[in-house]
C-alpha positions in Angstrom: 12.6 29.9 22.6 9.7 31.3 20.5 6.7 33.0 22.1 3.6 30.9 22.4 0.0 32.1 23.2 -2.6 29.9 24.9 -6.2 31.0 24.5 -8.4 30.1 27.4 -12.2 30.1 27.5 -12.9 32.2 30.5 -12.1 35.8 31.3 -9.3 38.1 30.3 -6.1 39.1 32.2 -2.7 40.5 31.6 -0.1 38.0 30.2 2.4 36.2 32.5 5.3 33.8 32.0 5.5 30.2 33.2 8.6 28.5 34.5 9.8 27.8 31.0 9.6 31.4 30.0 6.7 30.8 27.7 4.4 33.9 27.6 0.8 32.9 28.3 -2.1 35.2 27.8 -5.8 34.9 28.3 -8.2 36.2 25.7 -11.9 36.3 25.5 -13.6 33.9 23.1 -17.2 32.9 22.4 -17.2 31.0 25.7 -16.2 33.9 27.9 -18.5 35.8 30.2 -19.0 39.0 28.3 -21.2 38.2 25.3 -23.2 40.5 23.2 -27.0 39.8 23.1 -26.5 38.8 19.4 -23.6 36.4 20.2 -25.5 34.9 23.2 -28.5 34.2 21.1 -26.4 32.7 18.3 -24.7 30.3 20.6 -27.6 29.3 22.9 -30.6 29.9 20.6 -32.4 31.9 23.3 -32.5 35.6 24.4 -29.9 36.5 27.0 -31.0 35.9 30.5 -29.5 36.0 33.9 -29.0 32.8 35.9 -27.5 32.2 39.4 -23.9 31.1 39.4 -21.3 30.7 36.7 -22.5 27.4 35.1 -22.2 28.8 31.6 -18.5 29.5 32.2 -18.1 26.0 33.8 -19.6 23.8 31.2 -19.2 23.7 27.4 -22.0 25.1 25.2 -24.4 22.1 24.8 -26.5 23.5 22.0 -24.7 22.1 18.9 -25.0 18.6 20.2 -28.8 18.3 20.1 -28.9 20.1 16.8 -26.5 17.6 15.4 -28.7 14.8 16.8 -31.8 16.3 15.3 -30.2 16.7 11.9 -28.8 13.2 11.7 -32.2 11.7 12.6 -34.2 14.0 10.4 -32.2 14.2 7.2 -32.4 10.5 6.3 -36.1 10.6 7.0 -36.7 13.3 4.5 -35.0 11.2 1.8 -37.3 8.3 2.7 -40.4 10.5 2.6 -39.4 11.8 -0.8 -38.3 8.5 -2.2 -34.8 9.6 -3.1 -32.6 6.9 -4.5 -35.2 4.2 -3.9 -35.5 5.0 -0.2 -38.9 4.5 1.5 -40.6 2.5 4.2 -41.5 5.6 6.2 -38.0 5.8 7.6 -38.0 2.4 9.3 -34.5 1.6 8.0 -33.0 4.3 10.4 -34.7 3.4 13.6 -31.3 3.2 15.4 -30.6 6.7 14.2 -33.9 8.0 15.7 -33.0 6.3 19.0 -29.4 7.4 19.5 -29.1 10.6 17.5 -32.7 11.9 17.6 -33.5 10.6 21.1 -30.4 10.2 23.2 -28.3 13.2 22.0 -31.3 15.6 22.2 -32.2 14.4 25.7 -28.6 14.8 26.9 -28.6 18.3 25.3 -31.9 19.2 26.9 -30.6 18.2 30.4 -27.4 20.3 29.8 -29.5 23.3 28.7 -31.6 22.9 31.8 -28.5 22.9 34.0 -27.2 26.2 32.6 -30.6 27.8 32.7 -31.7 28.0 29.1 -35.4 27.2 29.3 -36.5 27.5 25.7 -33.8 25.2 24.2 -34.3 22.8 27.1 -38.0 22.4 26.3 -37.4 22.3 22.5 -34.7 19.6 22.6 -36.4 17.6 25.4 -39.6 17.5 23.4 -37.9 16.5 20.1 -35.8 13.9 21.9 -39.0 12.3 23.3 -40.6 12.6 19.8 -37.9 10.6 18.2 -37.9 7.9 20.9 -41.7 7.6 20.5 -41.5 7.6 16.7 -38.8 4.9 16.8 -40.8 2.8 19.2 -43.9 3.1 16.9 -41.8 1.7 14.0 -40.2 -1.1 16.1 -42.0 -4.4 15.7 -41.3 -5.3 19.3 -43.7 -2.7 20.5 -46.4 -4.0 18.2 -48.0 -0.6 17.6 -49.6 -1.4 14.3 -50.0 -5.1 15.2 -52.4 -4.2 18.1 -54.9 -3.0 15.5 -54.8 -6.2 13.3 -54.2 -8.9 15.9 -57.8 -10.1 15.8 -58.3 -9.7 12.1 -59.5 -12.8 10.3 -59.7 -11.5 6.8 -57.9 -9.1 4.4 -60.7 -6.6 4.8 -60.4 -6.6 8.6 -56.6 -6.3 8.4 -56.9 -3.3 6.0 -59.5 -1.7 8.4 -57.1 -2.2 11.3 -54.2 -0.6 9.4 -56.4 2.4 8.5 -57.4 2.8 12.2 -53.8 2.8 13.2 -53.0 5.4 10.6 -55.9 7.6 11.7 -54.7 7.3 15.3 -51.1 8.2 14.5 -52.2 11.3 12.6 -53.4 12.8 15.8 -50.0 12.5 17.4 -48.5 14.3 14.4 -51.2 16.9 14.5 -50.5 17.8 18.1 -46.8 17.7 17.5 -47.5 20.3 14.7 -49.4 22.4 17.2 -46.4 22.3 19.6 -44.0 23.3 16.8 -46.3 26.2 15.9 -45.7 27.5 19.5 -42.0 27.1 18.9 -42.3 29.2 15.7 -43.8 32.1 17.7 -41.2 31.8 20.5 -38.3 31.6 18.1 -39.1 35.1 16.8 -37.0 36.2 19.8 -34.0 34.3 18.6 -32.8 34.4 15.0 -34.2 34.1 11.4 -32.5 30.7 10.7 -34.1 29.1 13.8 -37.5 30.6 12.8 -37.2 29.1 9.3 -36.3 25.7 10.8 -39.5 25.7 12.9 -41.7 27.1 10.2 -40.8 24.6 7.5 -40.8 21.8 10.0 -44.3 22.8 11.2 -45.6 22.8 7.6 -44.0 19.4 7.0 -45.5 17.8 10.2 -49.0 19.0 9.3 -48.6 17.7 5.8 -47.5 14.3 7.1 -50.5 14.3 9.5 -52.8 15.0 6.6 -51.1 12.2 4.6 -51.9 9.7 7.4 -55.5 10.9 7.5 -55.8 10.3 3.7 -54.2 6.9 4.1 -56.7 6.0 6.8 -59.4 6.6 4.2 -57.8 4.5 1.6 -56.6 7.4 -0.5 -53.0 6.2 -1.0 -52.3 8.4 -4.0 -52.9 11.6 -2.0 -50.9 10.1 0.9 -47.9 9.6 -1.3 -48.1 13.2 -2.6 -48.5 14.6 0.9 -45.6 12.5 2.2 -43.3 13.8 -0.5 -44.4 17.4 0.1 -43.8 16.9 3.9 -40.3 15.4 3.1 -39.5 18.5 1.0 -40.6 20.9 3.7 -38.6 19.1 6.4 -35.6 18.9 4.0 -35.6 22.8 3.9 -35.6 22.6 7.7 -32.5 20.4 7.6 -30.7 22.7 5.2 -31.3 25.6 7.7 -30.2 23.3 10.5 -27.0 22.3 8.9 -26.2 26.0 8.3 -27.0 26.8 11.9 -24.8 24.0 13.2 -21.9 25.0 11.0 -22.2 28.6 12.2 -22.2 27.4 15.9 -19.2 25.1 15.4 -17.2 27.8 13.7 -18.0 30.1 16.6 -17.0 27.5 19.1 -13.4 27.4 17.8 -13.2 31.1 17.2 -12.8 30.5 13.4 -12.2 33.7 11.4 -15.4 33.2 9.5 -18.7 34.4 11.0 -21.8 33.0 9.3 -24.7 35.3 10.0 -27.9 33.9 11.6 -29.8 37.2 11.5 -30.5 38.0 15.1 -34.1 39.0 15.8 -33.9 39.6 19.5 -33.5 43.4 18.9 -36.4 43.6 16.5 -38.8 41.6 18.8 -38.0 43.1 22.1 -39.0 41.2 25.3 -41.7 42.3 27.6 -39.2 43.3 30.3 -37.4 45.5 27.9 -40.6 47.2 26.9 -41.6 47.8 30.5 -38.2 49.5 31.2 -38.8 51.9 28.3 -42.2 52.8 29.6 
């Protein structure tokens, strides 16, 4: 009988034979305990930290799942914002994608990040999951978000004024979302360059979209269209970076013999605790 090797996720030990004489060995992979700081940051998108217990050895790495959810919700929206292939409508055609990929998968991922003690990814994925659920609800007629502003309108002028009021109100939500993403840009400097690029271009895109809604609320639809397309382009760059990061993580998860670099920054931007130790 030929020799067969079984690679397990945890630990490393000397080989042993089972009852059939098959030689079984345990080897360390990306999921094992001993990870370099660079590898940890690549897998979990957070600087290495110590947590109580062995939950990271017990559960699978949840990080690729919410990234996937973010990308499959965001990528079609960028096409709608830029008007590719006749797409449009502010992304209303993919409400279901926002709910189940952008919302559900990211909330699940956030909970799993919380369980294994990864605070930064937990907050990021939880906030974006909530964003997509809120955005989907805003676009869903059942919730009557825009209708509440035009319900009492009795003329075309009053209807237009109500729509403009709705757009102005929505712009503030996008503005504060942009402020939150700016905080993520700063915090991501302790992770890797690809993650930083994702947040940076996303932040620019969100602020451009907020500006577009402000212009729309003032009746300047031409500028609104230009800002929406620019926002779509910036967020598209975010998605390109995100697809690259997801692919890098998936390759790492199966120990594929191709290592895509994400350009670790945790050594360049050392943490406060590391600096105190040196002093």
